[in-house]
mmCIF file of the N, C-alpha and C atoms, coordinates in Angstrom:
data_MODEL
# 
_entry.id   MODEL 
# 
loop_
_atom_site.group_PDB 
_atom_site.id 
_atom_site.type_symbol 
_atom_site.label_atom_id 
_atom_site.label_alt_id 
_atom_site.label_comp_id 
_atom_site.label_asym_id 
_atom_site.label_entity_id 
_atom_site.label_seq_id 
_atom_site.pdbx_PDB_ins_code 
_atom_site.Cartn_x 
_atom_site.Cartn_y 
_atom_site.Cartn_z 
_atom_site.occupancy 
_atom_site.B_iso_or_equiv 
_atom_site.pdbx_formal_charge 
_atom_site.auth_seq_id 
_atom_site.auth_comp_id 
_atom_site.auth_asym_id 
_atom_site.auth_atom_id 
_atom_site.pdbx_PDB_model_num 
ATOM 1   N N  . MET A 1 1  ? 17.411 3.071   -1.821  1.00 0.00 ? 1  MET A N  1 
ATOM 2   C CA . MET A 1 1  ? 16.018 3.172   -1.453  1.00 0.00 ? 1  MET A CA 1 
ATOM 3   C C  . MET A 1 1  ? 15.224 2.237   -2.359  1.00 0.00 ? 1  MET A C  1 
ATOM 4   N N  . PHE A 1 2  ? 14.192 1.672   -1.818  1.00 0.00 ? 2  PHE A N  1 
ATOM 5   C CA . PHE A 1 2  ? 13.334 0.759   -2.553  1.00 0.00 ? 2  PHE A CA 1 
ATOM 6   C C  . PHE A 1 2  ? 11.996 1.425   -2.836  1.00 0.00 ? 2  PHE A C  1 
ATOM 7   N N  . GLU A 1 3  ? 11.336 1.009   -3.917  1.00 0.00 ? 3  GLU A N  1 
ATOM 8   C CA . GLU A 1 3  ? 10.020 1.562   -4.217  1.00 0.00 ? 3  GLU A CA 1 
ATOM 9   C C  . GLU A 1 3  ? 9.031  1.241   -3.119  1.00 0.00 ? 3  GLU A C  1 
ATOM 10  N N  . GLN A 1 4  ? 9.139  0.055   -2.563  1.00 0.00 ? 4  GLN A N  1 
ATOM 11  C CA . GLN A 1 4  ? 8.272  -0.356  -1.453  1.00 0.00 ? 4  GLN A CA 1 
ATOM 12  C C  . GLN A 1 4  ? 9.172  -0.705  -0.272  1.00 0.00 ? 4  GLN A C  1 
ATOM 13  N N  . GLU A 1 5  ? 8.892  -0.153  0.877   1.00 0.00 ? 5  GLU A N  1 
ATOM 14  C CA . GLU A 1 5  ? 9.687  -0.451  2.065   1.00 0.00 ? 5  GLU A CA 1 
ATOM 15  C C  . GLU A 1 5  ? 8.800  -1.080  3.121   1.00 0.00 ? 5  GLU A C  1 
ATOM 16  N N  . PRO A 1 6  ? 9.178  -2.187  3.690   1.00 0.00 ? 6  PRO A N  1 
ATOM 17  C CA . PRO A 1 6  ? 10.397 -2.943  3.380   1.00 0.00 ? 6  PRO A CA 1 
ATOM 18  C C  . PRO A 1 6  ? 10.222 -3.724  2.092   1.00 0.00 ? 6  PRO A C  1 
ATOM 19  N N  . PRO A 1 7  ? 11.340 -3.994  1.396   1.00 0.00 ? 7  PRO A N  1 
ATOM 20  C CA . PRO A 1 7  ? 11.238 -4.763  0.155   1.00 0.00 ? 7  PRO A CA 1 
ATOM 21  C C  . PRO A 1 7  ? 10.816 -6.193  0.468   1.00 0.00 ? 7  PRO A C  1 
ATOM 22  N N  . THR A 1 8  ? 9.936  -6.726  -0.327  1.00 0.00 ? 8  THR A N  1 
ATOM 23  C CA . THR A 1 8  ? 9.458  -8.097  -0.079  1.00 0.00 ? 8  THR A CA 1 
ATOM 24  C C  . THR A 1 8  ? 9.878  -9.060  -1.177  1.00 0.00 ? 8  THR A C  1 
ATOM 25  N N  . GLU A 1 9  ? 10.316 -8.544  -2.309  1.00 0.00 ? 9  GLU A N  1 
ATOM 26  C CA . GLU A 1 9  ? 10.672 -9.413  -3.433  1.00 0.00 ? 9  GLU A CA 1 
ATOM 27  C C  . GLU A 1 9  ? 12.077 -9.122  -3.956  1.00 0.00 ? 9  GLU A C  1 
ATOM 28  N N  . SER A 1 10 ? 12.981 -8.721  -3.101  1.00 0.00 ? 10 SER A N  1 
ATOM 29  C CA . SER A 1 10 ? 14.341 -8.410  -3.528  1.00 0.00 ? 10 SER A CA 1 
ATOM 30  C C  . SER A 1 10 ? 15.210 -9.659  -3.428  1.00 0.00 ? 10 SER A C  1 
ATOM 31  N N  . SER A 1 11 ? 16.048 -9.871  -4.428  1.00 0.00 ? 11 SER A N  1 
ATOM 32  C CA . SER A 1 11 ? 16.982 -10.998 -4.375  1.00 0.00 ? 11 SER A CA 1 
ATOM 33  C C  . SER A 1 11 ? 18.008 -10.810 -3.269  1.00 0.00 ? 11 SER A C  1 
ATOM 34  N N  . LEU A 1 12 ? 18.166 -9.581  -2.801  1.00 0.00 ? 12 LEU A N  1 
ATOM 35  C CA . LEU A 1 12 ? 19.092 -9.321  -1.692  1.00 0.00 ? 12 LEU A CA 1 
ATOM 36  C C  . LEU A 1 12 ? 18.642 -10.012 -0.408  1.00 0.00 ? 12 LEU A C  1 
ATOM 37  N N  . LEU A 1 13 ? 17.353 -10.243 -0.269  1.00 0.00 ? 13 LEU A N  1 
ATOM 38  C CA . LEU A 1 13 ? 16.829 -10.900 0.934   1.00 0.00 ? 13 LEU A CA 1 
ATOM 39  C C  . LEU A 1 13 ? 17.334 -12.331 1.079   1.00 0.00 ? 13 LEU A C  1 
ATOM 40  N N  . GLU A 1 14 ? 17.779 -12.934 0.005   1.00 0.00 ? 14 GLU A N  1 
ATOM 41  C CA . GLU A 1 14 ? 18.259 -14.313 0.039   1.00 0.00 ? 14 GLU A CA 1 
ATOM 42  C C  . GLU A 1 14 ? 19.712 -14.418 0.477   1.00 0.00 ? 14 GLU A C  1 
ATOM 43  N N  . LEU A 1 15 ? 20.414 -13.320 0.573   1.00 0.00 ? 15 LEU A N  1 
ATOM 44  C CA . LEU A 1 15 ? 21.840 -13.333 0.922   1.00 0.00 ? 15 LEU A CA 1 
ATOM 45  C C  . LEU A 1 15 ? 22.038 -13.270 2.428   1.00 0.00 ? 15 LEU A C  1 
ATOM 46  N N  . ASP A 1 16 ? 22.942 -14.097 2.935   1.00 0.00 ? 16 ASP A N  1 
ATOM 47  C CA . ASP A 1 16 ? 23.232 -14.122 4.375   1.00 0.00 ? 16 ASP A CA 1 
ATOM 48  C C  . ASP A 1 16 ? 24.083 -12.936 4.825   1.00 0.00 ? 16 ASP A C  1 
ATOM 49  N N  . ASN A 1 17 ? 24.801 -12.306 3.907   1.00 0.00 ? 17 ASN A N  1 
ATOM 50  C CA . ASN A 1 17 ? 25.714 -11.221 4.277   1.00 0.00 ? 17 ASN A CA 1 
ATOM 51  C C  . ASN A 1 17 ? 25.145 -9.837  3.992   1.00 0.00 ? 17 ASN A C  1 
ATOM 52  N N  . VAL A 1 18 ? 23.814 -9.730  3.893   1.00 0.00 ? 18 VAL A N  1 
ATOM 53  C CA . VAL A 1 18 ? 23.166 -8.448  3.600   1.00 0.00 ? 18 VAL A CA 1 
ATOM 54  C C  . VAL A 1 18 ? 22.136 -8.141  4.672   1.00 0.00 ? 18 VAL A C  1 
ATOM 55  N N  . VAL A 1 19 ? 22.158 -6.923  5.152   1.00 0.00 ? 19 VAL A N  1 
ATOM 56  C CA . VAL A 1 19 ? 21.154 -6.449  6.097   1.00 0.00 ? 19 VAL A CA 1 
ATOM 57  C C  . VAL A 1 19 ? 20.424 -5.281  5.436   1.00 0.00 ? 19 VAL A C  1 
ATOM 58  N N  . LEU A 1 20 ? 19.108 -5.348  5.368   1.00 0.00 ? 20 LEU A N  1 
ATOM 59  C CA . LEU A 1 20 ? 18.309 -4.268  4.798   1.00 0.00 ? 20 LEU A CA 1 
ATOM 60  C C  . LEU A 1 20 ? 17.607 -3.534  5.931   1.00 0.00 ? 20 LEU A C  1 
ATOM 61  N N  . SER A 1 21 ? 17.575 -2.224  5.835   1.00 0.00 ? 21 SER A N  1 
ATOM 62  C CA . SER A 1 21 ? 16.909 -1.428  6.861   1.00 0.00 ? 21 SER A CA 1 
ATOM 63  C C  . SER A 1 21 ? 16.030 -0.382  6.180   1.00 0.00 ? 21 SER A C  1 
ATOM 64  N N  . PRO A 1 22 ? 15.017 0.132   6.888   1.00 0.00 ? 22 PRO A N  1 
ATOM 65  C CA . PRO A 1 22 ? 14.152 1.150   6.289   1.00 0.00 ? 22 PRO A CA 1 
ATOM 66  C C  . PRO A 1 22 ? 14.912 2.451   6.063   1.00 0.00 ? 22 PRO A C  1 
ATOM 67  N N  . HIS A 1 23 ? 14.378 3.266   5.191   1.00 0.00 ? 23 HIS A N  1 
ATOM 68  C CA . HIS A 1 23 ? 14.980 4.558   4.865   1.00 0.00 ? 23 HIS A CA 1 
ATOM 69  C C  . HIS A 1 23 ? 14.680 5.530   6.011   1.00 0.00 ? 23 HIS A C  1 
ATOM 70  N N  . THR A 1 24 ? 15.675 5.794   6.838   1.00 0.00 ? 24 THR A N  1 
ATOM 71  C CA . THR A 1 24 ? 15.464 6.646   8.015   1.00 0.00 ? 24 THR A CA 1 
ATOM 72  C C  . THR A 1 24 ? 16.500 7.759   8.130   1.00 0.00 ? 24 THR A C  1 
ATOM 73  N N  . ALA A 1 25 ? 17.170 8.082   7.050   1.00 0.00 ? 25 ALA A N  1 
ATOM 74  C CA . ALA A 1 25 ? 18.247 9.070   7.111   1.00 0.00 ? 25 ALA A CA 1 
ATOM 75  C C  . ALA A 1 25 ? 17.777 10.433  7.595   1.00 0.00 ? 25 ALA A C  1 
ATOM 76  N N  . ALA A 1 26 ? 16.538 10.795  7.326   1.00 0.00 ? 26 ALA A N  1 
ATOM 77  C CA . ALA A 1 26 ? 16.051 12.132  7.692   1.00 0.00 ? 26 ALA A CA 1 
ATOM 78  C C  . ALA A 1 26 ? 15.621 12.222  9.146   1.00 0.00 ? 26 ALA A C  1 
ATOM 79  N N  . PHE A 1 27 ? 15.549 11.102  9.835   1.00 0.00 ? 27 PHE A N  1 
ATOM 80  C CA . PHE A 1 27 ? 15.022 11.103  11.195  1.00 0.00 ? 27 PHE A CA 1 
ATOM 81  C C  . PHE A 1 27 ? 16.109 11.318  12.241  1.00 0.00 ? 27 PHE A C  1 
ATOM 82  N N  . THR A 1 28 ? 16.851 12.395  12.079  1.00 0.00 ? 28 THR A N  1 
ATOM 83  C CA . THR A 1 28 ? 17.802 12.873  13.078  1.00 0.00 ? 28 THR A CA 1 
ATOM 84  C C  . THR A 1 28 ? 17.258 14.205  13.583  1.00 0.00 ? 28 THR A C  1 
ATOM 85  N N  . TYR A 1 29 ? 17.792 14.698  14.681  1.00 0.00 ? 29 TYR A N  1 
ATOM 86  C CA . TYR A 1 29 ? 17.347 16.006  15.173  1.00 0.00 ? 29 TYR A CA 1 
ATOM 87  C C  . TYR A 1 29 ? 17.580 17.085  14.116  1.00 0.00 ? 29 TYR A C  1 
ATOM 88  N N  . GLU A 1 30 ? 18.756 17.020  13.477  1.00 0.00 ? 30 GLU A N  1 
ATOM 89  C CA . GLU A 1 30 ? 19.082 18.026  12.463  1.00 0.00 ? 30 GLU A CA 1 
ATOM 90  C C  . GLU A 1 30 ? 18.167 17.890  11.244  1.00 0.00 ? 30 GLU A C  1 
ATOM 91  N N  . GLY A 1 31 ? 17.916 16.661  10.817  1.00 0.00 ? 31 GLY A N  1 
ATOM 92  C CA . GLY A 1 31 ? 17.066 16.437  9.658   1.00 0.00 ? 31 GLY A CA 1 
ATOM 93  C C  . GLY A 1 31 ? 15.639 16.912  9.889   1.00 0.00 ? 31 GLY A C  1 
ATOM 94  N N  . LEU A 1 32 ? 15.093 16.582  11.044  1.00 0.00 ? 32 LEU A N  1 
ATOM 95  C CA . LEU A 1 32 ? 13.732 17.011  11.366  1.00 0.00 ? 32 LEU A CA 1 
ATOM 96  C C  . LEU A 1 32 ? 13.653 18.522  11.506  1.00 0.00 ? 32 LEU A C  1 
ATOM 97  N N  . ASP A 1 33 ? 14.677 19.121  12.094  1.00 0.00 ? 33 ASP A N  1 
ATOM 98  C CA . ASP A 1 33 ? 14.715 20.583  12.228  1.00 0.00 ? 33 ASP A CA 1 
ATOM 99  C C  . ASP A 1 33 ? 14.773 21.239  10.850  1.00 0.00 ? 33 ASP A C  1 
ATOM 100 N N  . ASN A 1 34 ? 15.612 20.711  9.963   1.00 0.00 ? 34 ASN A N  1 
ATOM 101 C CA . ASN A 1 34 ? 15.721 21.282  8.613   1.00 0.00 ? 34 ASN A CA 1 
ATOM 102 C C  . ASN A 1 34 ? 14.412 21.147  7.849   1.00 0.00 ? 34 ASN A C  1 
ATOM 103 N N  . MET A 1 35 ? 13.739 20.005  7.982   1.00 0.00 ? 35 MET A N  1 
ATOM 104 C CA . MET A 1 35 ? 12.453 19.839  7.301   1.00 0.00 ? 35 MET A CA 1 
ATOM 105 C C  . MET A 1 35 ? 11.425 20.829  7.839   1.00 0.00 ? 35 MET A C  1 
ATOM 106 N N  . SER A 1 36 ? 11.389 20.994  9.153   1.00 0.00 ? 36 SER A N  1 
ATOM 107 C CA . SER A 1 36 ? 10.429 21.925  9.765   1.00 0.00 ? 36 SER A CA 1 
ATOM 108 C C  . SER A 1 36 ? 10.684 23.355  9.320   1.00 0.00 ? 36 SER A C  1 
ATOM 109 N N  . MET A 1 37 ? 11.941 23.759  9.321   1.00 0.00 ? 37 MET A N  1 
ATOM 110 C CA . MET A 1 37 ? 12.268 25.125  8.912   1.00 0.00 ? 37 MET A CA 1 
ATOM 111 C C  . MET A 1 37 ? 11.971 25.335  7.429   1.00 0.00 ? 37 MET A C  1 
ATOM 112 N N  . GLY A 1 38 ? 12.196 24.319  6.605   1.00 0.00 ? 38 GLY A N  1 
ATOM 113 C CA . GLY A 1 38 ? 11.881 24.422  5.187   1.00 0.00 ? 38 GLY A CA 1 
ATOM 114 C C  . GLY A 1 38 ? 10.396 24.617  4.958   1.00 0.00 ? 38 GLY A C  1 
ATOM 115 N N  . ILE A 1 39 ? 9.578  23.900  5.725   1.00 0.00 ? 39 ILE A N  1 
ATOM 116 C CA . ILE A 1 39 ? 8.125  24.047  5.619   1.00 0.00 ? 39 ILE A CA 1 
ATOM 117 C C  . ILE A 1 39 ? 7.708  25.461  6.004   1.00 0.00 ? 39 ILE A C  1 
ATOM 118 N N  . VAL A 1 40 ? 8.252  25.944  7.103   1.00 0.00 ? 40 VAL A N  1 
ATOM 119 C CA . VAL A 1 40 ? 7.917  27.300  7.563   1.00 0.00 ? 40 VAL A CA 1 
ATOM 120 C C  . VAL A 1 40 ? 8.338  28.343  6.526   1.00 0.00 ? 40 VAL A C  1 
ATOM 121 N N  . ASP A 1 41 ? 9.538  28.194  5.973   1.00 0.00 ? 41 ASP A N  1 
ATOM 122 C CA . ASP A 1 41 ? 10.004 29.141  4.955   1.00 0.00 ? 41 ASP A CA 1 
ATOM 123 C C  . ASP A 1 41 ? 9.070  29.168  3.747   1.00 0.00 ? 41 ASP A C  1 
ATOM 124 N N  . GLN A 1 42 ? 8.602  28.000  3.332   1.00 0.00 ? 42 GLN A N  1 
ATOM 125 C CA . GLN A 1 42 ? 7.705  27.953  2.175   1.00 0.00 ? 42 GLN A CA 1 
ATOM 126 C C  . GLN A 1 42 ? 6.335  28.528  2.502   1.00 0.00 ? 42 GLN A C  1 
ATOM 127 N N  . LEU A 1 43 ? 5.851  28.315  3.722   1.00 0.00 ? 43 LEU A N  1 
ATOM 128 C CA . LEU A 1 43 ? 4.578  28.922  4.124   1.00 0.00 ? 43 LEU A CA 1 
ATOM 129 C C  . LEU A 1 43 ? 4.683  30.441  4.152   1.00 0.00 ? 43 LEU A C  1 
ATOM 130 N N  . ILE A 1 44 ? 5.790  30.949  4.659   1.00 0.00 ? 44 ILE A N  1 
ATOM 131 C CA . ILE A 1 44 ? 5.998  32.402  4.682   1.00 0.00 ? 44 ILE A CA 1 
ATOM 132 C C  . ILE A 1 44 ? 6.002  32.946  3.252   1.00 0.00 ? 44 ILE A C  1 
ATOM 133 N N  . ASP A 1 45 ? 6.737  32.281  2.358   1.00 0.00 ? 45 ASP A N  1 
ATOM 134 C CA . ASP A 1 45 ? 6.746  32.710  0.954   1.00 0.00 ? 45 ASP A CA 1 
ATOM 135 C C  . ASP A 1 45 ? 5.335  32.727  0.386   1.00 0.00 ? 45 ASP A C  1 
ATOM 136 N N  . TYR A 1 46 ? 4.590  31.670  0.616   1.00 0.00 ? 46 TYR A N  1 
ATOM 137 C CA . TYR A 1 46 ? 3.230  31.560  0.076   1.00 0.00 ? 46 TYR A CA 1 
ATOM 138 C C  . TYR A 1 46 ? 2.345  32.697  0.570   1.00 0.00 ? 46 TYR A C  1 
ATOM 139 N N  . TYR A 1 47 ? 2.367  32.947  1.879   1.00 0.00 ? 47 TYR A N  1 
ATOM 140 C CA . TYR A 1 47 ? 1.502  33.990  2.432   1.00 0.00 ? 47 TYR A CA 1 
ATOM 141 C C  . TYR A 1 47 ? 1.974  35.396  2.105   1.00 0.00 ? 47 TYR A C  1 
ATOM 142 N N  . GLN A 1 48 ? 3.207  35.524  1.634   1.00 0.00 ? 48 GLN A N  1 
ATOM 143 C CA . GLN A 1 48 ? 3.688  36.817  1.136   1.00 0.00 ? 48 GLN A CA 1 
ATOM 144 C C  . GLN A 1 48 ? 3.439  36.964  -0.360  1.00 0.00 ? 48 GLN A C  1 
ATOM 145 N N  . GLY A 1 49 ? 2.742  35.984  -0.952  1.00 0.00 ? 49 GLY A N  1 
ATOM 146 C CA . GLY A 1 49 ? 2.421  36.049  -2.366  1.00 0.00 ? 49 GLY A CA 1 
ATOM 147 C C  . GLY A 1 49 ? 3.542  35.597  -3.280  1.00 0.00 ? 49 GLY A C  1 
ATOM 148 N N  . LYS A 1 50 ? 4.579  34.990  -2.712  1.00 0.00 ? 50 LYS A N  1 
ATOM 149 C CA . LYS A 1 50 ? 5.706  34.504  -3.516  1.00 0.00 ? 50 LYS A CA 1 
ATOM 150 C C  . LYS A 1 50 ? 5.497  33.025  -3.855  1.00 0.00 ? 50 LYS A C  1 
ATOM 151 N N  . ARG A 1 51 ? 6.162  32.594  -4.886  1.00 0.00 ? 51 ARG A N  1 
ATOM 152 C CA . ARG A 1 51 ? 6.109  31.187  -5.284  1.00 0.00 ? 51 ARG A CA 1 
ATOM 153 C C  . ARG A 1 51 ? 7.058  30.396  -4.387  1.00 0.00 ? 51 ARG A C  1 
ATOM 154 N N  . PRO A 1 52 ? 6.561  29.422  -3.613  1.00 0.00 ? 52 PRO A N  1 
ATOM 155 C CA . PRO A 1 52 ? 7.440  28.603  -2.778  1.00 0.00 ? 52 PRO A CA 1 
ATOM 156 C C  . PRO A 1 52 ? 8.460  27.839  -3.627  1.00 0.00 ? 52 PRO A C  1 
ATOM 157 N N  . ALA A 1 53 ? 9.623  27.604  -3.064  1.00 0.00 ? 53 ALA A N  1 
ATOM 158 C CA . ALA A 1 53 ? 10.741 27.015  -3.808  1.00 0.00 ? 53 ALA A CA 1 
ATOM 159 C C  . ALA A 1 53 ? 10.512 25.570  -4.237  1.00 0.00 ? 53 ALA A C  1 
ATOM 160 N N  . HIS A 1 54 ? 9.825  24.781  -3.448  1.00 0.00 ? 54 HIS A N  1 
ATOM 161 C CA . HIS A 1 54 ? 9.742  23.341  -3.713  1.00 0.00 ? 54 HIS A CA 1 
ATOM 162 C C  . HIS A 1 54 ? 8.292  22.891  -3.844  1.00 0.00 ? 54 HIS A C  1 
ATOM 163 N N  . LEU A 1 55 ? 7.651  23.313  -4.913  1.00 0.00 ? 55 LEU A N  1 
ATOM 164 C CA . LEU A 1 55 ? 6.256  22.949  -5.132  1.00 0.00 ? 55 LEU A CA 1 
ATOM 165 C C  . LEU A 1 55 ? 6.147  21.527  -5.673  1.00 0.00 ? 55 LEU A C  1 
ATOM 166 N N  . VAL A 1 56 ? 5.189  20.768  -5.160  1.00 0.00 ? 56 VAL A N  1 
ATOM 167 C CA . VAL A 1 56 ? 4.940  19.431  -5.678  1.00 0.00 ? 56 VAL A CA 1 
ATOM 168 C C  . VAL A 1 56 ? 4.161  19.527  -6.983  1.00 0.00 ? 56 VAL A C  1 
ATOM 169 N N  . ASN A 1 57 ? 3.208  20.444  -7.043  1.00 0.00 ? 57 ASN A N  1 
ATOM 170 C CA . ASN A 1 57 ? 2.381  20.649  -8.238  1.00 0.00 ? 57 ASN A CA 1 
ATOM 171 C C  . ASN A 1 57 ? 2.465  22.110  -8.686  1.00 0.00 ? 57 ASN A C  1 
ATOM 172 N N  . PRO A 1 58 ? 3.585  22.508  -9.276  1.00 0.00 ? 58 PRO A N  1 
ATOM 173 C CA . PRO A 1 58 ? 3.736  23.924  -9.641  1.00 0.00 ? 58 PRO A CA 1 
ATOM 174 C C  . PRO A 1 58 ? 2.699  24.405  -10.649 1.00 0.00 ? 58 PRO A C  1 
ATOM 175 N N  . GLU A 1 59 ? 2.116  23.486  -11.425 1.00 0.00 ? 59 GLU A N  1 
ATOM 176 C CA . GLU A 1 59 ? 1.138  23.896  -12.426 1.00 0.00 ? 59 GLU A CA 1 
ATOM 177 C C  . GLU A 1 59 ? -0.153 24.413  -11.804 1.00 0.00 ? 59 GLU A C  1 
ATOM 178 N N  . VAL A 1 60 ? -0.406 24.134  -10.543 1.00 0.00 ? 60 VAL A N  1 
ATOM 179 C CA . VAL A 1 60 ? -1.645 24.599  -9.923  1.00 0.00 ? 60 VAL A CA 1 
ATOM 180 C C  . VAL A 1 60 ? -1.417 25.764  -8.955  1.00 0.00 ? 60 VAL A C  1 
ATOM 181 N N  . PHE A 1 61 ? -0.177 26.239  -8.871  1.00 0.00 ? 61 PHE A N  1 
ATOM 182 C CA . PHE A 1 61 ? 0.115  27.330  -7.945  1.00 0.00 ? 61 PHE A CA 1 
ATOM 183 C C  . PHE A 1 61 ? -0.500 28.633  -8.426  1.00 0.00 ? 61 PHE A C  1 
ATOM 184 N N  . LYS A 1 62 ? -1.145 29.309  -7.508  1.00 0.00 ? 62 LYS A N  1 
ATOM 185 C CA . LYS A 1 62 ? -1.651 30.656  -7.774  1.00 0.00 ? 62 LYS A CA 1 
ATOM 186 C C  . LYS A 1 62 ? -1.214 31.530  -6.600  1.00 0.00 ? 62 LYS A C  1 
ATOM 187 N N  . SER A 1 63 ? -0.757 32.706  -6.876  1.00 0.00 ? 63 SER A N  1 
ATOM 188 C CA . SER A 1 63 ? -0.337 33.636  -5.838  1.00 0.00 ? 63 SER A CA 1 
ATOM 189 C C  . SER A 1 63 ? -1.573 34.234  -5.158  1.00 0.00 ? 63 SER A C  1 
ATOM 190 N N  . HIS A 1 64 ? -1.593 34.204  -3.851  1.00 0.00 ? 64 HIS A N  1 
ATOM 191 C CA . HIS A 1 64 ? -2.730 34.723  -3.086  1.00 0.00 ? 64 HIS A CA 1 
ATOM 192 C C  . HIS A 1 64 ? -2.235 35.831  -2.164  1.00 0.00 ? 64 HIS A C  1 
ATOM 193 N N  . LYS A 1 65 ? -2.089 37.013  -2.692  1.00 0.00 ? 65 LYS A N  1 
ATOM 194 C CA . LYS A 1 65 ? -1.626 38.139  -1.872  1.00 0.00 ? 65 LYS A CA 1 
ATOM 195 C C  . LYS A 1 65 ? -2.728 38.571  -0.907  1.00 0.00 ? 65 LYS A C  1 
ATOM 196 N N  . GLY A 1 66 ? -2.286 38.981  0.255   1.00 0.00 ? 66 GLY A N  1 
ATOM 197 C CA . GLY A 1 66 ? -3.229 39.521  1.231   1.00 0.00 ? 66 GLY A CA 1 
ATOM 198 C C  . GLY A 1 66 ? -3.865 38.488  2.143   1.00 0.00 ? 66 GLY A C  1 
ATOM 199 N N  . LEU A 1 67 ? -3.391 37.243  2.078   1.00 0.00 ? 67 LEU A N  1 
ATOM 200 C CA . LEU A 1 67 ? -3.949 36.230  2.997   1.00 0.00 ? 67 LEU A CA 1 
ATOM 201 C C  . LEU A 1 67 ? -3.341 36.354  4.364   1.00 0.00 ? 67 LEU A C  1 
# 
């Protein structure tokens, strides 16, 4: 994976025997389904007052029971 996609300053671009493609591994039916179910599971946890498993900013999480 590259920091910027598509890469514009990679030395790999100069090689004739290299093909670069965007990062699309998650864009399968199974991948999209797993991402959707993961989001739903975390929303359920949140609305039940539990700490969701994969917080981006755990330092700002507050439990909100009764929502």
